[in-house]
N, C-alpha and C positions, 0 to 999 in steps of 0.2 A: 504494500500500500504506500503510495507516494505522500510526501509532505503536503502537496497541494490537495490531495483527497482528504487528508486529515483535517486541514484547515477549513474545508468546505462543509464539514459535518460538525455538529455540536456534540462531539464525543465526550464521554465521562460526565455528562449531565443528565443522562436518560433516567427514567423512572427505575428505581431499584439499583442503580449503578453504584457499586462500592466506592466510597470516597477515601478511605484509609486502608484499603486492601488492594492487593494486586489483582487485576483482571485483564484479559486480552482485549485489544481494541474491538475485535469482532470474532464471532463464531465460538466453537466449543473448546473448553479447556477442562482437563481433570488433573491427574496426579502430578505433583511436583517431581521433577527428575534432575539429576546431575547438579545438585547444589554444591558449588565450589567457590572458594575465595582465591583470586589470582591477580597479582599485580594491582592490588588496592581496589579491586572490584568484586562485588558479590555477583556471581552468575546464578541465574534461575532459569532452568529449562523446565518444560512441562509438556504433558500429553496434549496434543492439539490437533483439531480437525479444521483446517483453514477454509473449507468450502461449505460448512454447514454448522448450525447451532445445536446439533445432536451428535452423539458419539458416532464415529465412522473410522475410515482409514487413518491410523495414528501416525502423526508427525511429531517432531520435537520443536515446540516453540522456544524462544530464547529472549531473555531480557537481562540487563545489567543495572547495578546500582552501586553508589559509593556510600550509602547510609542506611540501607535496608528499608527505606521508605519510598524514595522517588526512583522510578524505573524508566529506563530507556529500552524501547523495543528494538530488537535486532532481527535480521532475516532468519527464516526457518533454518534450523541446524540439521535436522535429519528428515528425510521423507521416505516413503515406501519405495522398494525396488522389486523388479521382477524375480530376481534370484531368491531373495530371502524374505520378502514381504514387508509388513508394517513394522514401524519402529516403536515397540512397547517400552516400558519403563526401565530405568537404569541409573547409572552413576557417572559423574565426571571426576577425574583425578588429575593432579599435577604430576607429571613424570619428570621430577626434578633432575634426575641423573641420566635421562635418556635410556632407561632400561629397555624400552620398546624398540629402540633403534630408529624412531621416526623423526628425530629432531637434530641430528648432526651435532651432538655434544652440547646441546642447550636444553632448557626445560620447555615443556609444552603441555597442552591439554589433551586428554584422551577421554572419549566417551565409551562406556561399556553398557550395552543395552540388549534387550531381547528382540530378536527378529521373529515375526509371526506371519506365517502364510495363512491365507483365508481357509476356512473350513473346507471349502470346495477343492482346495489343493492339498488337503491333508492336515492343515492346522498346526504343523510342527512349530514348536517354540525352541529357538536356539540362541546362543549368546554370541554377540558380534561386537566389534569395536570400530571406532572412527577417531580420527585425530585432526588437530588444527595446527597449522604452521603460521597463523597470523593472530594468535591470542584469542581465538574463539569466534572470529568473524565468519570464516568459512570452514567447511569440514570435508574430509576425504574418508570414505569407508575403506577399511582394510581389504585388500584384494583377495586375501585368503580366508575371509569370513565363511562360515562361523568359526569362532575359536573354541566353543564347546558345542558339540553336536548332540542331538537328542533323537533317539531311535523310537522310543515308546511312550514317554511320559506326556500326558495331556497338558498338565499345568506345570511349566518349567521356566520360570521367568523372574524378572525384576532384580537383577544383580546389584548388590551394594558392594563396593570395592574400596579398599583403603590400604595404605602401606603400613605393615606391622614391623616396627623397628626391631623388636626382640628376635624375630626369626629372619629378618632381612628378606621378607617376601611380601608380595601383594596377597591380600586375603579377599576372597569373594564369598558373600553369603547370598544365596538365592533360594526361592521357594520351589518345592517339588511336591505338588499336591497338598498334603496335610502336614508338611514338615519343611524345615530348611536344611540345606546342604552347604557345607563349607569346602572351599577349594583354595589352593595357593598357586602362585606363579612367580617366576623371576623376571618376566618380561612382558606381561599382559597378553601375550599371544598364545602361550602354552600353559594349560591348567591341569592341576592334579587334584583329584578328589581326596578329601580328608576325613570327613565325618558328617553326621546328621544330628538334628535335634528336633523334638516336637511330638514324638509319639506319646499319646496319653498326657500331653501337657497343654494347659490352657484351653481356650475355646476352639472347638472344631465345628461351629455352626455353619460354616461355609468354607470355600477354598481359601487357603492362606495366600496373601499377596504382600508386595511392597515392603520387604524387610529393611530395617535399618539396624546398625550395629556399631557401638562406640563405647569408650570407657568414660566413666565419671569418678571423680575423687570424693570420698567421704572421710573426712579427717585425714588419716594417714594411709588409707587403703584405697586401692583402685578396684572398682567393680565394672563389669561389662553389662550394658543394657542391650537386649535384643528386642526389637519391636517388630511385630507382624500384624497385618490387618486380616479381618475376615469379611467376606462379602455378605454374609448373613449371620444372624444370631448374636449381634453385638448387644451391649448393655442396654442401650436406649431403643433398640430395634433397627433392623436392617444391617448396614455395614458399619464397621468401626475398628478401632485399633486396640491392641493389647500389648503388654510388655513383660519381659522376664529379666530378672537380675541374677547375675552369676559370675563365674570365673572363666577366663579364657587363656589357654596356654599357647595359643598359636595353631592349635590343631583341633581341640575339643572345647565345647561350651558346656558347663555344668551349672545348672540352676541351684541357687542357695535358698530361696524362699520356699514356703509351702506350696508345692506344685498342684495341690488340690484347689487352690484359690486362683481365680482369674484376676489379673491386674489390668483394669481398663484405663485407657488414656484419658477418656473424656466421658462425662455423664450426659452429653447431648448427642444428637444424631448426626452432626455435621462437621466432623473432624476425621479425615480419612487420608491414608497414604502419606503420613508425615515423613519428611526427610530432613536430615541435618546437613549443615554445611561442612564439607571437607576443607581442610587446610586453613581453618581460622587461625589468626596469629596467636602463637603460644602466650604472648604477654597479655592477651585479652582475658585469658582464663575462662572463656565462655564456650559452651556448646549451644548452638542455636538451631532451631528447626521451624518449619511451618508445614501446613497441610492443606489439602483441598477441602473447602467448606461445602460439602454436599453429602448425599447419601444415595447409594445405588437403588434404593427403593423408589426414589422420585427424581433423580438427577435430570433425566430427560424431560421432566414436566415443569421444571423451574420456569416461572413466567417472565423470562426475559427474552427479547427477540434478537437484538443486534449481537449480543454476546451471551455466553452461558458458562458460568463457572468463575469462582474467585478463590484466592488463597486466604488462609487465616493470617492474623498478624504474626510476625515473627516472635517466637518465645524462647527464652533461655532456660536451660535445664539444670536442675540440681538434684541431689539425693538428700533424703532426711531419714532418720531412724527413730522410731517411737515404738515402745513395747517390743523391742527386738525385731521389729519388722522394718525393712528398708523399702522406701517408696520413692517414686519419681515425682518431682515438683516442677511445675511449669509456671513461668512468670513472663509478663510482657517485657520486651526489650526496652531499655531506657531511652533509646533513640526516639520512641514515640512521644516523649515529653516535648520534643521540638515542634510538634504539631499544635501544641496548646496556644490558643489565641485569645481566649476570654475565660476568666476564672471566677468562681464563686466559692468562698471558703467560710465554713461555719464550724462552731464547736458547741457541744453540750446543748443540743436541741431536744426538748422534751415533747413527746407526742402523747397527749392525754388519752385516757380510756375512751375507746370508740371514736377517737378523733382522727383528723387528717392534717398533714403538713404538705402544702403545695409549693412547687416551684414552676412558674408559668413561662410559656413561650420560649423554651430552650431550642437551640438550633442543632440539629443532627448533622454530622457525627458528634458524639459525646464520649467523654471519659468521666466516670463516676467512681470515686474512691471513698469508702465509708466504713466505719466501725460502729456496731450497735451493741449495747449492753444487753445481756440476757439474764432472766430469772426463770423459774420453773413455769411461769404463766405467760411468758412473752410469746405473742402471736401477731404477726404483721404481714402486710402486703406492700410491695413496692410496685406501683402501677405506672407504666409508661403509656400515657394517653396521647395517641396520635390523632386527635380531633375526630373521634368516632370509632377508632380501632384501638383496642387496648392490649398491651402485653403485660401479663401479670406474673410477678415473682413473689412467692409467698413462703413464709417460714413459720413453723410451729415448734416451739422448744419442747413440747411434750413428746412429740414424735421424732424430733430432731431431723426433720425432713425439709429440704429446700426444694420447691417445685416451680418450674417454669411452665406456664400455660400460654401457648401462642396460637390457640385456635382461631382468634379473631384476625390473625395476620398470616393466614395460610394461603390466601388467594386461590382457594379451591383445591388445594392439594390434600387429599384425604389423609395421607400418611402423616402430614403435619397436624391437621386439625384434630385428629383423633388420639394423639399421643401427648403425654406430658413428660417433661424431663425431670426426673426425681433423683435427688442427691441426698444420701444419708450421711449425716455429719456426726463427729464425735461430741461428747458432752463438753461444754465449755461455758465460760461466763461472758463470752463476747463472740460475735461473728463479724468477720471482715470480708468485704465484697469489693472487688476491683473490676469494673464493668466497662466494656467498650461497645458502643452502639453505632452501627453504620446504617446506610440506607436500606440494607437487606440482611443484616446479621446482628447478633449479639454474642459477646464472649464474656463470661463471668468467671473470674478467678477468685476462688473461695479460700479464705484463711491462708493467705500468702501462697496460693497456687497449689495447695494440697489436693484440691478437687477443681475441676473446670467444667463448665457447661458451654458448648459451642452450638449455636442454632441459627438457622436461616429464618428470617422474618420478612414479611412483605407489607409494610404499612402504606396506606394511601397518601399520607402526608409526610413531609420532612420534619417540620417543627412538632414539638411535643410538650406536654406538661408532665412533670414528675410528681407523683403523689405517694407519700408515705402514709399508709392507712393502718390504724391500730385496731386489731381485732380482739385484743385482750386488755390486760392492765396497761397502765402508762409505761412507756419505755423511753430510754435515753439514747439518742444518737450522739456518740462521743465525739466523732468528727465526721464532716462531710465536705468533700471537695468535688466540685463539678467543673469540668473544663469543656468548652466548645473547641472543636478541633478543625484545623484547616485541611483542605483536600490535598492529597499527595499529587494530584494531577493538575494543580493550579497553574503551573507554568510550562509543563511539557508532557508529551507522551510520544 
């Protein structure tokens, strides 16, 4: 699409268009792919159908950013070919020491992805690579693809690849039906099978997809996090992500938590195929990922016409340990603070019994950060009133359940209108909520990111009133910060 075409259209102002989340200019997008940091730029690739706003022949779209917020769209990186088929999900790595032999003794970017032939041609899924000699602007597919062949497995896809310093090898994790398989390589072109993980572990409500695998430090110990998604049977219904925490020696992954318990990434329906950035600067001390905000139960029905699909806000990841259980924590990246353009700060606000506390005529997108004191009878609603369509977030300290009800903002999608997002919380004397609302989504980080709800919403209006409604005894809002946010597409796309 030319710059002239872009200027002739009022892009990024359409109804439901995300203002603080990445979305393509036009047409269908799903899984994030190939997240990598290289030469001071964050690269975001993604599953893309450039000729339709429903899923179809998969390409790799491509965008870059210097701040994780503002994105520049680049030409399509990968497209289908006659020999190997569509370009499904995968990884980008920096080959710093030219182990692949593609770069003449300098560093370069390599994509590792799944090629998929149509069902009519056998549907074989195999692993391929491509490389760029101009820092990611253009790509060449390896002439000897595929690098891992597949003779019989129906679902054999979505490689996650990284350099493992301890074994001096590239490690690949990919899904094979209802489990993941581990491989290693010295050169990205020749791969050796190592081991597998997943039998009788976690949720198997649907095919496993889109693995991610990375270490995180907790105090003085390094743990490995293995994330996989399921197409069906997730916590909130439909598709969703789960994770495992364990040890990895370069060959085998061993889970350490109770493997009878499923660790879900999100209590909402719309956080899928999360991928973390490879090669983030070591001095940043951060592991960051984002995910596709949708659900395979209704992804093709989302009521947007010009484009379809958006990514979550980037989140940085930590581990926490409570009652001898290690869990993953997700928090919004601090870069989002740069979008704040108008603020309202309050402390010690009392909401009387059966009373309401209103904040009128707020402009979406919004960030809301609040802490509310709890006693045994605390029961409240936070109602986002979009001039006739309400989004309701309720909490009852007797049941310790936080419930998001978006039936009024479903725009006719039954899978949204008939389900509530229910989150069970631990007993505490305070609840903390950090909320991001965009033109078609809400993300709720609960108690410093120990739980998260991500959900699509489709309000008719952009402006809203915020109503704290008391359904029990009086309660105290210890602090409340409301920020109106500027669009990430304000100056460019």
